[in-house]
OpenMM code with the backbone's topology and positions (N, CA, C; nanometers):
from openmm import Vec3, app, unit

residues = "UNK UNK UNK UNK UNK UNK UNK UNK UNK UNK UNK UNK UNK UNK UNK UNK UNK UNK UNK UNK UNK UNK UNK UNK UNK UNK UNK UNK UNK UNK UNK UNK UNK UNK UNK UNK UNK UNK UNK UNK UNK UNK UNK UNK UNK UNK UNK UNK UNK UNK UNK UNK UNK UNK UNK UNK UNK UNK UNK UNK UNK UNK UNK UNK UNK UNK UNK UNK UNK UNK UNK UNK UNK UNK UNK UNK UNK UNK UNK UNK UNK UNK UNK UNK UNK UNK UNK UNK UNK UNK UNK UNK UNK UNK UNK UNK UNK UNK UNK UNK UNK UNK UNK UNK UNK UNK UNK UNK UNK UNK UNK UNK UNK UNK UNK UNK UNK UNK UNK UNK".split()
positions = [
    Vec3(0.0820, -0.1194, 0.0000),
    Vec3(0.0000, 0.0000, 0.0000),
    Vec3(0.0866, 0.1261, 0.0000),
    Vec3(0.1940, 0.1234, 0.0812),
    Vec3(0.2841, 0.2382, 0.0866),
    Vec3(0.3508, 0.2612, -0.0488),
    Vec3(0.3845, 0.1505, -0.1158),
    Vec3(0.4475, 0.1600, -0.2469),
    Vec3(0.3502, 0.2181, -0.3501),
    Vec3(0.2230, 0.1844, -0.3400),
    Vec3(0.1211, 0.2345, -0.4316),
    Vec3(0.1044, 0.3856, -0.4175),
    Vec3(0.1061, 0.4356, -0.2943),
    Vec3(0.0962, 0.5798, -0.2708),
    Vec3(0.2139, 0.6549, -0.3308),
    Vec3(0.3343, 0.5997, -0.3134),
    Vec3(0.4535, 0.6630, -0.3706),
    Vec3(0.4442, 0.6681, -0.5223),
    Vec3(0.3932, 0.5625, -0.5836),
    Vec3(0.3805, 0.5580, -0.7293),
    Vec3(0.2830, 0.6644, -0.7786),
    Vec3(0.1738, 0.6852, -0.7047),
    Vec3(0.0776, 0.7894, -0.7424),
    Vec3(0.1417, 0.9277, -0.7346),
    Vec3(0.2204, 0.9507, -0.6311),
    Vec3(0.2873, 1.0799, -0.6149),
    Vec3(0.3840, 1.1042, -0.7296),
    Vec3(0.4608, 1.0015, -0.7653),
    Vec3(0.5568, 1.0139, -0.8758),
    Vec3(0.4840, 1.0396, -1.0076),
    Vec3(0.3750, 0.9678, -1.0326),
    Vec3(0.2980, 0.9872, -1.1559),
    Vec3(0.2407, 1.1278, -1.1653),
    Vec3(0.1872, 1.1797, -1.0545),
    Vec3(0.1330, 1.3153, -1.0538),
    Vec3(0.2416, 1.4190, -1.0812),
    Vec3(0.3587, 1.3967, -1.0240),
    Vec3(0.4710, 1.4884, -1.0443),
    Vec3(0.5173, 1.4849, -1.1893),
    Vec3(0.5212, 1.3660, -1.2490),
    Vec3(0.5642, 1.3530, -1.3884),
    Vec3(0.4658, 1.4196, -1.4838),
    Vec3(0.3378, 1.4140, -1.4545),
    Vec3(0.2364, 1.4725, -1.5426),
    Vec3(0.2569, 1.6232, -1.5598),
    Vec3(0.3107, 1.6894, -1.4578),
    Vec3(0.3331, 1.8336, -1.4655),
    Vec3(0.4393, 1.8689, -1.5691),
    Vec3(0.5364, 1.7790, -1.5893),
    Vec3(0.6493, 1.8091, -1.6764),
    Vec3(0.6341, 1.7541, -1.8180),
    Vec3(0.5290, 1.6799, -1.8461),
    Vec3(0.5078, 1.6282, -1.9814),
    Vec3(0.4707, 1.7424, -2.0756),
    Vec3(0.5310, 1.7421, -2.1940),
    Vec3(0.4979, 1.8441, -2.2931),
    Vec3(0.3701, 1.8032, -2.3653),
    Vec3(0.2850, 1.8996, -2.3894),
    Vec3(0.1565, 1.8718, -2.4547),
    Vec3(0.1655, 1.8882, -2.6066),
    Vec3(0.2662, 1.9621, -2.6540),
    Vec3(0.2731, 1.9966, -2.7964),
    Vec3(0.3696, 1.9095, -2.8768),
    Vec3(0.4021, 1.7888, -2.8287),
    Vec3(0.4928, 1.6997, -2.9026),
    Vec3(0.4197, 1.6402, -3.0233),
    Vec3(0.4811, 1.6452, -3.1410),
    Vec3(0.4174, 1.5845, -3.2583),
    Vec3(0.4264, 1.4332, -3.2527),
    Vec3(0.3457, 1.3664, -3.3317),
    Vec3(0.3478, 1.2212, -3.3419),
    Vec3(0.4716, 1.1819, -3.4229),
    Vec3(0.5685, 1.1200, -3.3589),
    Vec3(0.6939, 1.0834, -3.4234),
    Vec3(0.6984, 0.9328, -3.4413),
    Vec3(0.7322, 0.8900, -3.5633),
    Vec3(0.7438, 0.7475, -3.5936),
    Vec3(0.8867, 0.7157, -3.6326),
    Vec3(0.9178, 0.5883, -3.6330),
    Vec3(1.0476, 0.5433, -3.6799),
    Vec3(1.0558, 0.5705, -3.8306),
    Vec3(1.1689, 0.6225, -3.8760),
    Vec3(1.1875, 0.6515, -4.0172),
    Vec3(1.1536, 0.7944, -4.0554),
    Vec3(1.0999, 0.8725, -3.9638),
    Vec3(1.0679, 1.0122, -3.9929),
    Vec3(1.1964, 1.0959, -4.0029),
    Vec3(1.1949, 1.1921, -4.0929),
    Vec3(1.3006, 1.2930, -4.0955),
    Vec3(1.2524, 1.4069, -4.0075),
    Vec3(1.3315, 1.4402, -3.9068),
    Vec3(1.2895, 1.5418, -3.8104),
    Vec3(1.3937, 1.6522, -3.8005),
    Vec3(1.3466, 1.7661, -3.7540),
    Vec3(1.4331, 1.8804, -3.7259),
    Vec3(1.4099, 1.9172, -3.5795),
    Vec3(1.5110, 1.8957, -3.4966),
    Vec3(1.4995, 1.9164, -3.3525),
    Vec3(1.5731, 2.0451, -3.3162),
    Vec3(1.5039, 2.1354, -3.2505),
    Vec3(1.5640, 2.2598, -3.2024),
    Vec3(1.6110, 2.2417, -3.0593),
    Vec3(1.7423, 2.2520, -3.0367),
    Vec3(1.8010, 2.2301, -2.9049),
    Vec3(1.8511, 2.3629, -2.8502),
    Vec3(1.8150, 2.3932, -2.7259),
    Vec3(1.8621, 2.5168, -2.6625),
    Vec3(2.0063, 2.4969, -2.6174),
    Vec3(2.0929, 2.5918, -2.6563),
    Vec3(2.2337, 2.5870, -2.6189),
    Vec3(2.2684, 2.7163, -2.5476),
    Vec3(2.3361, 2.7037, -2.4344),
    Vec3(2.3761, 2.8205, -2.3564),
    Vec3(2.5253, 2.8429, -2.3774),
    Vec3(2.5608, 2.9602, -2.4277),
    Vec3(2.7002, 2.9973, -2.4488),
    Vec3(2.7272, 3.1230, -2.3671),
    Vec3(2.7984, 3.1066, -2.2586),
    Vec3(2.8233, 3.2203, -2.1702),
    Vec3(2.6940, 3.2629, -2.1051),
    Vec3(2.6511, 3.3868, -2.1316),
    Vec3(2.5241, 3.4339, -2.0766),
    Vec3(2.4166, 3.4434, -2.1846),
    Vec3(2.4462, 3.3934, -2.3061),
    Vec3(2.3496, 3.3950, -2.4157),
    Vec3(2.2901, 3.2568, -2.4356),
    Vec3(2.1666, 3.2553, -2.4816),
    Vec3(2.0999, 3.1294, -2.5140),
    Vec3(2.0537, 3.1347, -2.6587),
    Vec3(2.0816, 3.0263, -2.7328),
    Vec3(2.0380, 3.0211, -2.8723),
    Vec3(1.9834, 2.8827, -2.9016),
    Vec3(1.9208, 2.8692, -3.0188),
    Vec3(1.8624, 2.7410, -3.0592),
    Vec3(1.9420, 2.6879, -3.1777),
    Vec3(1.9926, 2.5656, -3.1639),
    Vec3(2.0649, 2.4994, -3.2720),
    Vec3(1.9790, 2.3839, -3.3221),
    Vec3(1.9638, 2.3727, -3.4532),
    Vec3(1.8796, 2.2686, -3.5107),
    Vec3(1.9634, 2.1477, -3.5485),
    Vec3(1.9082, 2.0304, -3.5220),
    Vec3(1.9711, 1.9024, -3.5543),
    Vec3(1.8722, 1.8284, -3.6424),
    Vec3(1.9130, 1.7998, -3.7653),
    Vec3(1.8215, 1.7399, -3.8628),
    Vec3(1.8713, 1.6023, -3.9019),
    Vec3(1.7814, 1.5019, -3.8960),
    Vec3(1.8200, 1.3668, -3.9330),
    Vec3(1.7010, 1.2727, -3.9328),
    Vec3(1.7310, 1.1426, -3.9376),
    Vec3(1.6295, 1.0379, -3.9442),
    Vec3(1.6159, 0.9698, -3.8086),
    Vec3(1.4928, 0.9471, -3.7650),
    Vec3(1.4683, 0.8763, -3.6390),
    Vec3(1.4912, 0.7277, -3.6644),
    Vec3(1.5907, 0.6693, -3.5943),
    Vec3(1.6196, 0.5271, -3.6144),
    Vec3(1.5734, 0.4423, -3.4967),
    Vec3(1.5415, 0.5057, -3.3826),
    Vec3(1.4942, 0.4301, -3.2671),
    Vec3(1.4088, 0.5199, -3.1797),
    Vec3(1.3185, 0.4570, -3.1058),
    Vec3(1.2318, 0.5303, -3.0129),
    Vec3(1.2056, 0.4417, -2.8927),
    Vec3(1.2138, 0.5007, -2.7733),
    Vec3(1.1813, 0.4300, -2.6498),
    Vec3(1.0714, 0.5076, -2.5796),
    Vec3(0.9636, 0.4398, -2.5439),
    Vec3(0.8489, 0.5046, -2.4809),
    Vec3(0.8378, 0.4631, -2.3348),
    Vec3(0.8626, 0.5561, -2.2460),
    Vec3(0.8345, 0.5350, -2.1039),
    Vec3(0.7925, 0.6687, -2.0441),
    Vec3(0.6735, 0.7122, -2.0788),
    Vec3(0.6104, 0.8375, -2.0348),
    Vec3(0.7070, 0.9561, -2.0395),
    Vec3(0.7560, 1.0007, -1.9274),
    Vec3(0.8397, 1.1208, -1.9258),
    Vec3(0.9800, 1.0935, -1.9792),
    Vec3(1.0230, 0.9683, -1.9796),
    Vec3(1.1566, 0.9328, -2.0271),
    Vec3(1.1576, 0.8904, -2.1737),
    Vec3(1.0612, 0.9335, -2.2525),
    Vec3(1.0555, 0.8985, -2.3944),
    Vec3(1.1747, 0.9593, -2.4675),
    Vec3(1.2472, 0.8746, -2.5406),
    Vec3(1.3638, 0.9217, -2.6143),
    Vec3(1.3540, 0.8816, -2.7607),
    Vec3(1.4190, 0.9607, -2.8455),
    Vec3(1.4342, 0.9242, -2.9863),
    Vec3(1.5828, 0.9330, -3.0194),
    Vec3(1.6272, 0.8428, -3.1057),
    Vec3(1.7641, 0.8465, -3.1558),
    Vec3(1.7590, 0.8983, -3.2986),
    Vec3(1.8294, 1.0084, -3.3238),
    Vec3(1.8287, 1.0724, -3.4545),
    Vec3(1.9676, 1.0565, -3.5166),
    Vec3(1.9694, 1.0109, -3.6421),
    Vec3(2.0951, 0.9870, -3.7133),
    Vec3(2.1046, 1.0783, -3.8342),
    Vec3(2.2218, 1.1383, -3.8508),
    Vec3(2.2495, 1.2153, -3.9712),
    Vec3(2.3908, 1.1831, -4.0165),
    Vec3(2.4173, 1.2055, -4.1453),
    Vec3(2.5495, 1.1819, -4.2001),
    Vec3(2.6103, 1.3157, -4.2358),
    Vec3(2.7287, 1.3430, -4.1820),
    Vec3(2.7967, 1.4695, -4.2026),
    Vec3(2.9373, 1.4410, -4.2537),
    Vec3(2.9663, 1.4815, -4.3754),
    Vec3(3.0967, 1.4574, -4.4384),
    Vec3(3.1339, 1.3097, -4.4398),
    Vec3(3.0353, 1.2240, -4.4650),
    Vec3(3.0619, 1.0806, -4.4738),
    Vec3(3.0713, 1.0100, -4.3405),
    Vec3(3.0499, 1.0806, -4.2314),
    Vec3(3.0568, 1.0210, -4.0982),
    Vec3(2.9177, 1.0244, -4.0374),
    Vec3(2.8680, 0.9091, -3.9925),
    Vec3(2.7365, 0.9020, -3.9305),
    Vec3(2.7408, 0.9511, -3.7868),
    Vec3(2.6472, 1.0378, -3.7528),
    Vec3(2.6389, 1.0927, -3.6175),
    Vec3(2.5006, 1.0627, -3.5629),
    Vec3(2.4954, 1.0037, -3.4440),
    Vec3(2.3682, 0.9742, -3.3785),
    Vec3(2.3602, 1.0516, -3.2482),
    Vec3(2.2413, 1.0980, -3.2204),
    Vec3(2.2196, 1.1720, -3.0962),
    Vec3(2.0863, 1.1285, -3.0370),
    Vec3(2.0841, 1.1108, -2.9063),
    Vec3(1.9625, 1.0691, -2.8366),
    Vec3(1.9015, 1.1912, -2.7692),
    Vec3(1.7725, 1.2141, -2.7968),
    Vec3(1.7020, 1.3287, -2.7399),
    Vec3(1.5934, 1.2814, -2.6443),
    Vec3(1.5865, 1.3431, -2.5289),
    Vec3(1.4785, 1.3210, -2.4326),
    Vec3(1.3657, 1.4175, -2.4716),
    Vec3(1.2526, 1.3634, -2.5167),
    Vec3(1.1481, 1.4464, -2.5764),
    Vec3(1.0905, 1.5510, -2.4821),
    Vec3(1.0757, 1.5174, -2.3554),
    Vec3(1.0102, 1.6087, -2.2615),
    Vec3(1.1103, 1.6956, -2.1863),
    Vec3(1.2336, 1.7008, -2.2335),
    Vec3(1.3366, 1.7817, -2.1698),
    Vec3(1.3130, 1.9297, -2.1950),
    Vec3(1.3438, 2.0157, -2.0982),
    Vec3(1.3324, 2.1595, -2.1219),
    Vec3(1.4365, 2.2113, -2.2222),
    Vec3(1.5395, 2.1337, -2.2501),
    Vec3(1.6422, 2.1726, -2.3482),
    Vec3(1.5910, 2.1620, -2.4918),
    Vec3(1.4855, 2.0842, -2.5140),
    Vec3(1.4281, 2.0693, -2.6473),
    Vec3(1.3275, 2.1815, -2.6690),
    Vec3(1.3556, 2.2665, -2.7677),
    Vec3(1.2672, 2.3800, -2.7943),
    Vec3(1.1541, 2.3404, -2.8880),
    Vec3(1.1887, 2.2700, -2.9961),
    Vec3(1.0863, 2.2339, -3.0936),
    Vec3(1.1273, 2.1070, -3.1668),
    Vec3(1.0261, 2.0359, -3.2151),
    Vec3(1.0474, 1.9187, -3.2990),
    Vec3(0.9514, 1.9306, -3.4160),
    Vec3(1.0075, 1.9222, -3.5370),
    Vec3(0.9256, 1.9328, -3.6569),
    Vec3(0.9504, 1.8100, -3.7434),
    Vec3(0.8417, 1.7430, -3.7829),
    Vec3(0.8528, 1.6274, -3.8718),
    Vec3(0.8532, 1.6792, -4.0151),
    Vec3(0.9630, 1.6552, -4.0864),
    Vec3(0.9775, 1.7039, -4.2228),
    Vec3(0.9196, 1.6065, -4.3245),
    Vec3(0.9435, 1.4774, -4.3019),
    Vec3(0.9001, 1.3753, -4.3973),
    Vec3(0.8832, 1.2437, -4.3227),
    Vec3(0.7813, 1.1671, -4.3602),
    Vec3(0.7606, 1.0350, -4.3022),
    Vec3(0.8025, 0.9294, -4.4035),
    Vec3(0.8565, 0.8196, -4.3534),
    Vec3(0.9009, 0.7113, -4.4403),
    Vec3(0.8312, 0.5822, -4.4034),
    Vec3(0.8161, 0.4971, -4.5039),
    Vec3(0.7523, 0.3679, -4.4852),
    Vec3(0.8600, 0.2667, -4.4468),
    Vec3(0.8535, 0.2167, -4.3241),
    Vec3(0.9520, 0.1196, -4.2772),
    Vec3(0.8799, -0.0007, -4.2177),
    Vec3(0.9515, -0.1127, -4.2100),
    Vec3(0.8922, -0.2352, -4.1568),
    Vec3(0.9700, -0.2873, -4.0376),
    Vec3(1.0437, -0.2012, -3.9722),
    Vec3(1.1232, -0.2379, -3.8564),
    Vec3(1.0963, -0.1407, -3.7427),
    Vec3(1.1167, -0.1874, -3.6202),
    Vec3(1.1009, -0.1007, -3.5037),
    Vec3(1.2281, -0.0209, -3.4782),
    Vec3(1.3427, -0.0757, -3.5149),
    Vec3(1.4711, -0.0072, -3.5002),
    Vec3(1.5438, -0.0144, -3.6343),
    Vec3(1.5981, 0.0972, -3.6777),
    Vec3(1.6636, 0.1032, -3.8080),
    Vec3(1.8156, 0.1032, -3.7940),
    Vec3(1.8679, 0.0175, -3.7072),
    Vec3(2.0119, 0.0126, -3.6843),
    Vec3(2.0887, -0.0346, -3.8071),
    Vec3(2.0217, -0.1014, -3.9009),
    Vec3(2.0885, -0.1481, -4.0207),
    Vec3(2.1377, -0.0326, -4.1086),
    Vec3(2.0830, 0.0876, -4.0879),
    Vec3(2.1276, 0.2034, -4.1663),
    Vec3(2.2723, 0.2410, -4.1341),
    Vec3(2.3228, 0.1950, -4.0193),
    Vec3(2.4612, 0.2248, -3.9819),
    Vec3(2.5610, 0.1629, -4.0786),
    Vec3(2.5235, 0.0518, -4.1402),
    Vec3(2.6149, -0.0199, -4.2286),
    Vec3(2.6006, 0.0195, -4.3751),
    Vec3(2.5049, 0.1068, -4.4066),
    Vec3(2.4798, 0.1453, -4.5446),
    Vec3(2.5379, 0.2838, -4.5730),
    Vec3(2.5670, 0.3087, -4.7011),
    Vec3(2.6236, 0.4380, -4.7401),
    Vec3(2.5501, 0.4920, -4.8620),
    Vec3(2.5496, 0.6230, -4.8752),
    Vec3(2.4992, 0.6888, -4.9956),
    Vec3(2.3519, 0.6655, -5.0219),
    Vec3(2.3216, 0.6298, -5.1467),
    Vec3(2.1825, 0.6144, -5.1878),
    Vec3(2.1152, 0.4949, -5.1226),
    Vec3(2.1928, 0.4009, -5.0718),
    Vec3(2.1355, 0.2825, -5.0067),
    Vec3(2.0622, 0.3181, -4.8779),
    Vec3(2.0909, 0.4342, -4.8221),
    Vec3(2.0272, 0.4742, -4.6962),
    Vec3(1.8917, 0.5402, -4.7158),
    Vec3(1.8506, 0.5580, -4.8412),
    Vec3(1.7215, 0.6229, -4.8655),
    Vec3(1.6063, 0.5323, -4.8224),
    Vec3(1.5003, 0.5930, -4.7733),
    Vec3(1.3805, 0.5214, -4.7315),
    Vec3(1.2643, 0.5665, -4.8185),
    Vec3(1.1674, 0.4758, -4.8403),
    Vec3(1.0490, 0.5116, -4.9202),
    Vec3(0.9627, 0.6101, -4.8422),
    Vec3(0.9162, 0.7113, -4.9111),
    Vec3(0.8350, 0.8140, -4.8475),
    Vec3(0.6931, 0.7641, -4.8233),
    Vec3(0.6371, 0.8026, -4.7081),
    Vec3(0.4997, 0.7698, -4.6744),
    Vec3(0.4141, 0.8935, -4.6993),
    Vec3(0.3067, 0.8763, -4.7740),
    Vec3(0.2127, 0.9846, -4.7999),
    Vec3(0.0878, 0.9578, -4.7173),
    Vec3(0.0611, 1.0459, -4.6216),
    Vec3(-0.0519, 1.0244, -4.5307),
    Vec3(-0.1829, 1.0476, -4.5980),
] * unit.nanometer
topology = app.Topology()
chain = topology.addChain("A")
for resn in residues:
    res = topology.addResidue(resn, chain)
    for name in ("N", "CA", "C"):
        topology.addAtom(name, app.Element.getBySymbol(name[0]), res)
């Protein structure tokens, strides 16, 4: 019973910090994530654009892994969706995929990494 009360308190606390304006993100989507960066006493927004290759759903701890290729080198970054550091997320294009995780894209190069576009 004591454990149940603690769980309710934690759930209520988490509900306050959940973002309401998160778009529906799927695996294979091309997204543009605006990340707040603090440099000295200034704050600016830097955009990170790439393909969502993985997603983990656990309420407030929901994360997406975004992959982009820069000068022939693949770069992956994990974003916590409900973090205050995330300013905006925009879905640019949806792709038709048949996997839950697109880790196989790590081994592909060039045109082989293209995904079929999904038209809603």
